[in-house]
C-alpha positions in Angstrom: 0.0 0.0 0.0 1.6 3.2 -1.2 0.2 6.8 -1.2 2.0 8.8 -3.8 2.1 12.4 -2.7 -0.1 14.6 -0.5 -1.7 16.6 -3.2 -3.3 13.6 -5.0 -4.6 11.8 -1.9 -8.4 12.0 -2.0 -11.2 10.9 0.3 -12.1 8.2 -2.2 -8.5 6.9 -2.2 -8.3 6.9 1.6 -11.5 4.8 1.8 -10.3 2.5 -0.8 -6.9 2.1 0.8 -8.2 1.7 4.3 -11.6 -0.1 4.0 -11.3 -2.1 7.3 -10.8 1.1 9.3 -13.6 2.9 7.5 -16.0 0.0 8.2 -15.1 0.0 11.9 -15.6 3.8 12.1 -18.9 3.8 10.1 -17.5 6.3 7.6 -18.9 4.5 4.6 -22.4 5.0 6.0 -21.7 8.6 6.7 -20.4 9.2 3.1 -23.4 7.3 1.6 -25.9 9.4 3.6 -24.2 12.6 2.7 -24.4 11.9 -1.1 -21.8 13.3 -3.4 -18.7 14.5 -1.6 -17.7 18.1 -2.1 -14.1 19.2 -1.8 -14.9 20.8 1.6 -16.8 17.9 3.0 -14.2 15.5 1.6 -11.5 17.4 3.4 -13.5 17.3 6.7 -14.1 13.5 6.3 -10.4 12.9 5.5 -9.5 15.0 8.6 -11.9 12.9 10.7 -10.6 9.7 9.3 -7.0 10.6 10.1 -8.0 11.9 13.6 -9.7 8.6 14.4 -6.8 6.6 13.0 -4.5 8.4 15.4 -6.8 7.6 18.3 -6.9 4.0 17.3 -3.2 3.8 16.9 -2.5 5.5 20.2 -4.9 3.2 22.0 -3.3 0.0 20.6 0.3 1.2 20.7 0.5 2.6 24.2 1.6 -0.7 25.8 2.1 -0.5 29.6 3.5 -3.3 31.7 2.9 -3.4 35.5 6.1 -4.4 37.3 5.8 -5.8 40.9 8.8 -4.9 43.0 10.0 -6.0 46.5 9.8 -3.5 49.3 13.5 -2.9 49.9 15.6 0.2 49.9 14.4 3.7 49.3 12.9 4.9 46.0 12.7 8.5 44.9 9.0 8.0 44.0 6.2 5.6 44.9 5.7 4.8 41.2 8.6 4.7 38.7 8.0 4.8 34.9 10.6 3.5 32.4 10.2 3.8 28.6 11.1 0.5 26.9 10.8 1.7 23.4 7.7 -0.4 22.7 5.9 0.8 25.7 6.4 1.6 29.4 7.3 -0.4 32.5 5.4 1.1 35.4 6.9 -0.1 38.7 5.8 0.1 42.3 6.7 -1.7 45.5 4.5 -4.4 47.1 4.6 -2.9 50.7 5.9 -5.3 53.3 7.0 -7.9 50.7 10.7 -8.6 50.9 13.1 -11.0 49.3 12.8 -13.1 52.4 9.1 -13.4 51.8 9.7 -14.6 48.2 12.2 -17.2 49.4 9.4 -18.9 51.4 7.6 -21.8 49.9 4.3 -20.0 50.0 3.0 -16.4 50.2 0.8 -15.6 53.1 -2.5 -13.6 52.8 -0.8 -10.3 53.7 1.7 -10.7 50.9 -0.9 -11.6 48.3 -3.0 -8.6 49.4 0.1 -6.4 49.1 0.6 -7.7 45.5 -3.0 -6.9 44.7 -2.8 -3.5 46.2 0.4 -2.8 44.2 -1.4 -3.8 41.0 -4.4 -1.6 41.8 -2.1 1.4 42.4 -0.5 0.9 39.0 -4.0 0.6 37.4 -4.9 3.9 39.0 -1.8 5.5 37.8 -2.5 4.4 34.2 -6.2 5.5 34.7 -7.5 2.4 33.0 -6.8 -1.4 33.4 -7.1 -1.8 29.6 -3.9 0.2 29.3 -1.9 -2.5 31.1 -0.8 -5.2 28.6 0.6 -7.5 31.2 2.3 -8.0 34.6 5.9 -8.8 35.3 8.2 -8.5 38.3 11.6 -7.1 39.3 13.5 -10.2 40.6 12.2 -12.9 38.2 13.8 -15.9 39.7 12.6 -15.2 43.3 9.0 -14.6 42.1 8.9 -17.7 39.9 7.7 -20.2 42.4 4.8 -17.9 43.2 3.6 -17.6 39.6 0.3 -19.3 40.2 -0.3 -17.4 43.4 0.2 -14.1 41.7 -2.1 -15.1 38.9 -4.7 -16.0 41.5 -4.9 -12.4 42.7 -4.3 -10.7 39.4 -6.8 -12.3 37.0 -7.6 -9.4 34.7 -4.2 -9.2 32.8 -1.7 -11.8 31.6 1.1 -12.4 34.1 4.7 -13.3 33.0 7.0 -12.8 35.9 10.3 -13.8 34.4 12.1 -13.7 31.1 12.8 -17.4 31.5 9.5 -18.1 29.7 11.3 -17.2 26.4 13.4 -20.4 26.8 11.2 -22.5 24.4 11.5 -20.1 21.6 15.2 -19.6 22.1 15.7 -23.3 22.4 13.9 -23.8 19.1 16.4 -21.4 17.4 19.4 -23.4 18.6 20.6 -26.9 18.5 19.5 -29.3 21.3 23.1 -29.8 22.3 23.7 -26.1 23.0 23.2 -24.2 26.3 21.5 -21.0 27.3 23.2 -18.9 30.0 20.7 -17.3 32.4 22.1 -14.3 34.4 20.0 -13.6 37.4 20.1 -12.2 41.0 21.4 -14.2 43.9 24.5 -16.1 45.0 25.7 -19.0 42.9 24.5 -21.4 45.6 21.1 -19.8 45.6 20.5 -19.9 41.9 21.7 -23.4 41.6 19.1 -24.6 44.2 16.4 -22.7 42.3 17.2 -24.3 38.9 14.5 -26.9 38.9 11.8 -24.3 39.8 12.7 -22.2 36.7 11.3 -25.0 34.5 8.5 -26.4 36.8 7.2 -22.9 37.7 6.8 -21.9 34.1 5.4 -25.1 32.6 8.5 -25.5 30.5 9.6 -29.0 29.5 13.3 -29.1 28.6 16.6 -30.7 29.5 17.9 -28.8 32.5 21.5 -29.5 31.4 20.9 -27.0 28.6 20.4 -24.2 31.2 23.5 -22.7 32.8 23.0 -20.1 35.5 25.2 -17.2 36.6 24.3 -15.4 39.8 24.8 -11.7 40.5 25.1 -11.4 44.3 24.1 -7.9 45.3 25.1 -8.6 48.9 28.8 -8.8 47.8 28.9 -5.4 46.2 27.1 -2.4 47.7 26.9 -0.8 44.2 24.5 -3.4 43.1 22.3 -2.8 46.1 22.2 0.9 45.4 21.5 0.1 41.7 18.5 -1.9 42.7 17.3 1.1 44.7 17.8 3.5 41.7 20.6 5.2 43.6 23.5 5.0 41.2 24.8 7.5 38.7 25.9 6.9 35.1 29.6 6.4 36.1 28.6 3.7 38.6 26.3 2.0 36.1 29.1 1.9 33.6 31.4 0.3 36.1 28.8 -2.2 37.1 28.3 -3.1 33.4 32.0 -3.7 33.0 32.0 -5.9 36.1 29.1 -7.9 34.8 30.6 -8.3 31.4 33.8 -9.7 32.9 31.8 -12.2 35.0 29.9 -13.4 31.9 33.0 -13.6 29.7 34.7 -15.7 32.4 31.8 -18.1 32.7 31.6 -18.5 28.9 35.4 -19.1 28.8 35.0 -21.8 31.4 32.2 -23.6 29.5 33.2 -23.0 25.8 36.7 -24.4 26.1 38.7 -25.0 22.9 38.0 -28.4 21.4 34.6 -28.9 23.1 31.9 -29.7 20.6 28.7 -30.0 22.6 26.9 -28.0 25.3 28.5 -24.7 24.4 26.8 -21.5 25.6 25.2 -20.0 22.4 22.8 -17.4 23.9 22.0 -15.4 27.0 18.9 -14.6 29.0 19.2 -11.6 31.3 16.8 -11.2 34.2 14.8 -8.1 35.1 16.7 -5.0 36.1 19.9 -6.2 34.3 18.5 -5.6 30.9 20.2 -2.1 30.5 23.4 -4.0 30.1 22.1 -6.2 27.2 23.8 -4.2 24.5 27.1 -4.3 26.3 26.8 -8.1 26.7 26.0 -8.5 23.0 29.0 -6.5 22.0 31.3 -8.2 24.5 30.2 -11.8 23.9 29.0 -11.8 20.3 26.0 -13.8 21.5 22.3 -13.0 21.2 21.0 -11.6 24.5 17.3 -11.9 25.5 15.8 -10.0 28.4 12.5 -8.9 29.9 12.3 -6.2 27.2 12.4 -8.8 24.4 9.7 -10.7 26.3 7.5 -7.7 26.8 8.0 -6.6 23.2 6.9 -10.0 22.0 3.7 -9.9 24.1 3.2 -6.2 23.2 3.4 -7.0 19.5 0.7 -9.6 20.0 -1.7 -7.0 21.5 -0.7 -3.9 19.5 -1.7 -2.7 16.0 0.4 -4.3 13.3 2.9 -2.3 11.2 0.5 -2.7 8.2 -2.7 -1.8 10.0 -4.9 0.8 8.3 -4.6 3.2 11.3 -0.8 3.0 11.3 -0.6 3.4 7.5 -2.9 6.5 7.7 -0.9 7.9 10.5 2.3 7.5 8.5 0.4 9.1 5.6 -0.3 12.2 7.7 3.4 13.0 7.4 3.0 12.9 3.7 0.1 15.3 4.0 2.4 17.8 5.5 1.8 17.5 9.3 4.7 16.5 11.4 4.2 14.2 14.4 6.3 12.1 16.7 6.1 8.4 15.8 4.3 6.3 18.4 6.1 3.3 20.0 6.0 0.2 17.9 7.7 -3.1 18.6 7.6 -3.9 14.9 9.4 -0.8 13.7 13.0 -1.1 12.7 15.7 0.0 15.1 18.6 2.1 14.0 20.9 -0.9 13.9 18.6 -2.9 11.6 17.0 -0.2 9.4 19.0 -1.1 6.3 18.6 -4.9 6.7 16.7 -7.1 4.2 14.8 -10.4 4.9 14.9 -13.3 2.5 11.5 -14.8 1.6 11.2 -18.3 0.1 8.0 -18.6 -1.9 5.9 -21.5 -3.2 5.5 -21.9 -6.9 2.1 -20.2 -7.3 1.1 -16.7 -7.9 -1.7 -14.9 -6.0 -2.4 -11.3 -5.0 -1.2 -11.0 -1.4 -3.2 -9.0 1.1 -1.6 -6.5 3.5 -0.3 -8.5 6.4 0.5 -11.5 4.2 4.1 -12.5 4.4 4.3 -11.9 0.6 3.2 -8.3 0.8 6.1 -5.9 0.7 4.5 -3.6 3.3 3.9 -6.3 6.0 7.3 -5.8 7.7 9.0 -2.6 8.7 12.0 -3.6 6.6 12.6 -4.8 3.0 11.9 -8.4 1.9 13.6 -10.2 -1.0 11.2 -12.8 -2.4 12.5 -15.9 -4.2 10.3 -18.6 -5.8 11.4 -22.3 -5.2 10.5 -24.0 -8.5 8.6 -27.3 -8.1 7.6 -26.4 -4.5 3.8 -26.2 -5.0 1.3 -25.8 -2.2 0.5 -29.6 -2.4 4.2 -30.5 -2.3 4.8 -28.3 0.7 1.7 -29.7 2.5 3.1 -33.2 1.9 6.6 -32.2 3.1 8.1 -33.5 -0.2 11.8 -33.9 -0.2 12.1 -34.4 -4.0 15.7 -33.8 -5.0 14.8 -31.2 -7.6 12.9 -29.2 -4.9 15.8 -29.3 -2.5 18.3 -28.2 -5.2 16.1 -25.4 -6.3 15.6 -24.3 -2.7 19.4 -24.2 -2.2 19.8 -22.3 -5.4 17.4 -19.6 -4.3 19.0 -19.4 -0.9 22.3 -18.8 -2.6 20.8 -15.9 -4.6 19.4 -14.5 -1.4 22.9 -14.7 0.1 24.2 -12.6 -2.8 21.5 -10.0 -2.2 22.8 -9.6 1.3 19.7 -10.8 3.3 20.2 -11.1 7.1 17.6 -13.9 7.6 15.2 -16.1 5.7 11.5 -17.1 6.3 8.9 -18.8 4.1 5.5 -17.7 2.7 3.7 -20.8 3.7 3.2 -22.4 7.1 3.8 -25.8 5.5 7.4 -24.8 4.9 8.1 -25.9 8.4 8.9 -29.2 6.8 12.0 -27.5 5.3 13.2 -25.7 8.5 16.1 -28.1 9.2 17.2 -28.4 5.6 17.1 -24.7 5.0 19.1 -24.0 8.2 21.7 -26.5 7.0 22.3 -24.9 3.6 21.6 -21.3 4.5 24.4 -18.8 5.4 21.9 -16.8 7.5 19.3 -17.7 10.2 16.1 -19.4 9.1 12.7 -19.2 10.9 10.1 -21.0 8.8 7.2 -21.4 11.1 5.2 -19.2 13.5 4.7 -22.4 15.6 8.0 -22.0 17.5 6.1 -19.4 19.6 3.7 -22.0 20.9 5.6 -23.3 23.8 6.6 -19.8 25.1 2.9 -18.8 24.8 2.0 -21.8 26.9 4.7 -20.9 29.5 3.0 -17.6 30.0 -0.2 -19.2 31.0 -1.7 -21.3 33.7 -1.5 -25.1 33.1 -5.3 -25.3 32.5 -5.4 -22.3 30.1 -5.2 -23.0 26.4 -4.0 -21.6 23.0 -6.1 -21.6 19.9 -4.0 -22.4 16.8 -5.5 -21.5 13.4 -4.0 -23.3 10.4 -4.8 -23.4 6.7 -5.6 -27.1 7.1 -5.9 -28.9 10.5 -4.6 -32.2 9.1 -1.1 -30.7 9.0 -0.8 -30.5 12.7 -2.6 -33.6 13.8 -0.8 -36.4 15.9 1.7 -38.2 13.7 3.1 -35.0 12.4 5.2 -34.4 15.5 8.5 -36.0 14.5 9.7 -33.1 12.3 8.2 -30.4 14.5 9.8 -31.6 17.7 13.3 -31.3 16.4 12.5 -27.7 15.5 11.3 -27.0 19.0 7.7 -27.3 18.1 5.1 -29.4 20.0 1.5 -28.4 19.4 -0.4 -31.6 19.3 -1.0 -31.7 23.0 -4.8 -31.6 22.9 -5.0 -30.5 26.5 -3.1 -27.3 25.8 -3.6 -26.5 22.1 -6.9 -26.2 20.3 -6.1 -26.7 16.6 -8.7 -25.6 14.0 -8.4 -25.5 10.3 -9.7 -22.7 8.1 -10.1 -24.8 5.0 -13.9 -24.7 5.0 -14.3 -21.0 5.7 -16.3 -19.1 3.0 -13.7 -17.5 0.7 -10.7 -19.3 2.2 -10.7 -21.9 -0.6 -8.9 -19.2 -2.6 -5.7 -19.9 -0.6 -5.4 -23.5 -1.8 -6.4 -22.4 -5.3 -3.8 -19.6 -5.4 -6.6 -17.0 -6.2 -7.2 -13.6 -4.9 -8.7 -13.7 -1.4 -11.8 -11.7 -0.7 -10.4 -10.4 2.6 -13.6 -8.7 3.8 -15.5 -11.9 3.3 -12.9 -14.0 5.0 -12.5 -11.6 7.8 -16.2 -11.8 8.6 -16.0 -15.6 8.4 -12.9 -16.0 10.5 -14.2 -13.5 13.1 -17.4 -15.5 13.6 -15.5 -18.8 13.5 -13.1 -17.7 16.2 -15.8 -16.3 18.5 -17.8 -19.6 18.1 -14.7 -21.7 18.9 -14.0 -19.6 22.0 -17.7 -20.0 23.1 -17.7 -23.7 22.5 -14.4 -24.4 24.2 -15.4 -22.3 27.3 -18.4 -24.5 27.7 -16.4 -27.7 27.8 -16.3 -29.2 31.3 -12.9 -29.8 32.7 -11.0 -27.6 30.2 -9.5 -24.1 30.7 -10.3 -21.0 28.8 -8.6 -20.0 25.6 -6.3 -17.1 26.5 -4.1 -16.6 23.4 -4.4 -17.2 19.6 -1.6 -18.4 17.2 -2.0 -18.0 13.5 0.1 -20.7 11.8 -0.8 -19.9 8.2 1.2 -17.0 6.7 -1.9 -15.6 5.0 -3.7 -15.1 8.3 -1.8 -12.2 9.8 -4.0 -9.9 7.7 -6.8 -10.7 10.1 -4.7 -10.5 13.3 -5.7 -7.0 14.3 -9.4 -7.7 13.9 -9.1 -10.8 16.0 -7.3 -8.8 18.7 -10.1 -6.3 18.6 -13.1 -8.7 18.8 -11.6 -11.2 21.3 -9.4 -8.9 23.4 -6.8 -11.7 23.3 -3.1 -11.6 22.3 -2.7 -12.9 18.7 0.7 -14.2 17.5 1.7 -15.0 13.9 4.6 -15.3 11.5 5.2 -11.5 11.7 5.6 -11.4 15.5 7.9 -14.5 15.2 10.3 -13.0 12.7 10.3 -9.6 14.4 11.1 -11.1 17.8 14.3 -12.7 16.7 15.3 -10.0 14.3 15.2 -7.2 16.8 16.5 -9.2 19.8 19.8 -10.0 18.1 22.5 -7.5 17.3 23.1 -7.1 13.6 26.6 -8.5 13.7 25.3 -11.6 15.5 22.5 -12.4 13.2 24.3 -15.2 11.3 24.6 -18.9 11.1 27.7 -18.9 13.4 25.1 -17.9 16.0 22.0 -19.7 14.8 23.6 -23.0 13.8 21.7 -25.9 12.0 19.9 -28.6 13.9 21.5 -32.1 13.7 24.4 -30.9 11.6 26.0 -34.3 11.6 23.0 -35.8 9.8 22.9 -33.1 7.1 26.6 -33.1 6.4 26.6 -36.9 6.2 23.7 -37.1 3.7 23.8 -33.8 1.8 26.6 -31.6 0.3 26.7 -27.9 0.8 24.6 -27.3 -2.3 21.8 -29.4 -0.9 22.4 -32.5 -3.2 22.2 -35.9 -1.7 25.5 -37.6 -1.3 26.1 -41.1 -2.7 24.4 -43.5 -0.4 22.9 -40.6 1.5 19.3 -40.5 2.9 17.0 -38.0 1.2 14.4 -37.5 3.9 13.2 -34.9 6.4 13.2 -37.7 9.0 16.8 -36.9 9.8 15.7 -33.8 11.6 14.6 -36.0 14.5 17.5 -38.4 14.4 19.0 -39.2 17.8 22.1 -37.7 19.1 21.4 -34.2 18.0 
């Protein structure tokens, strides 16, 4: 969607370019009732449309996160507000709740009431509970064992107390024989004893040997204590950052010894209140660093307007109309370090007119995409997970072309390309994230055990039991019927155009998918013994177009291929976004059976089953 110049932008063009917003605001009805539009009335209508678009953008983009803090030290203000770039962290202390309270096995009634009172204060500060996207905490590891208790007193908003819930997504991006280093508060003895609770408290199933933990003991350095009380200056913060970097480098040096092949530290998670040192750690370790900001940005993006939403497009258009304004926070907008980056896009061999929000549309992301068609890879072949040699060689060839174009990462334009995740990561010189499904386990970790995720796919058969083997090796497990409700869109009116490679009637499909989702939520809420649906995941790459409408009508976070790619893209420093960082899964299998150009070696096995081979 492009608007070419302010002088030629008319009311008619605005309504044609932003039909969804106009329908929601009732502007078509206004225009019809008014009859022919004069230049003066057209200008007023255009002004109204832009004004309402700004209101919609501001409402959906002002993401605030409530941060529960322990009652220790002295704060300059009762409530502290910190801008994260994609929203704000609003922090306040839970009066009477100390670290010693959190170390206990259970929180007493007074502590739980203090937590609730703290949340109510933050709601009052923001003037509206709807302005709070979610709830997190200051010392994630100490709060972790009380996750369910906190959720029991704060039921109105999602609660994700610790960045550790990102582990499933991060694990999916790395080999299963590689470690994640968690940097958190506490002595080394304390954090070691808490290690099992990191997984059990967040409903995460993983090999604990893949998690290494480094403790930062504030009791051993008074500067850290003052830092936690917001009582350090810039020079002290710089010194603390240098000290932390030295600690991390020493730990990595101890683990990643020369000659060691497995269980190397390949990524870092930094706990709350240490995130300001993330850039320093990225530069000093050459590793991706994830923190509570990447976590909050992920969940914010699932609740905010998409980059391609009509309201956001029209607000950007306002600049072209000659009115300057400050851009609103947006987790999907490029940062300065990535603004010139390009994303490679592998495409199926069919042509269709993509809708805004579709992976194929050039305006979907906040950065440039480079599309490449894989000859022979039809929708049916992708759905089957065909490993025909011609398809693999053509895919390799297109990946090589993307390499020459200087792309920094690669994704696919069809959810069924998850079958080629492992292969593409093997032959690609840059990171590959083929499926939105790798978000599923992190979404589950942010929920209560009984709560569930609705997954919408182009065809439900693709995710039924028996399809797990390939997905599991890519860190994807979505056939747990107790946690994930999987529904296909193949029978929705108008959606048959997807399989037929035809233009999709997006208004017709939006109406159908909206009614479909509301009906699913209603049916599932009535099922005895099952928890409510709390989040939605769109597996098909043509579904993000409808994400904003689903967010609006359900009030639920909606994740899709766009939130997935943006998460990894912006959480990793530009110089670390490479295959030295994001190495292939089961490299030994691929090197044994395929050469570097994707051709099967003599006697090699041409099958995707190798993704799940043992000994990865």
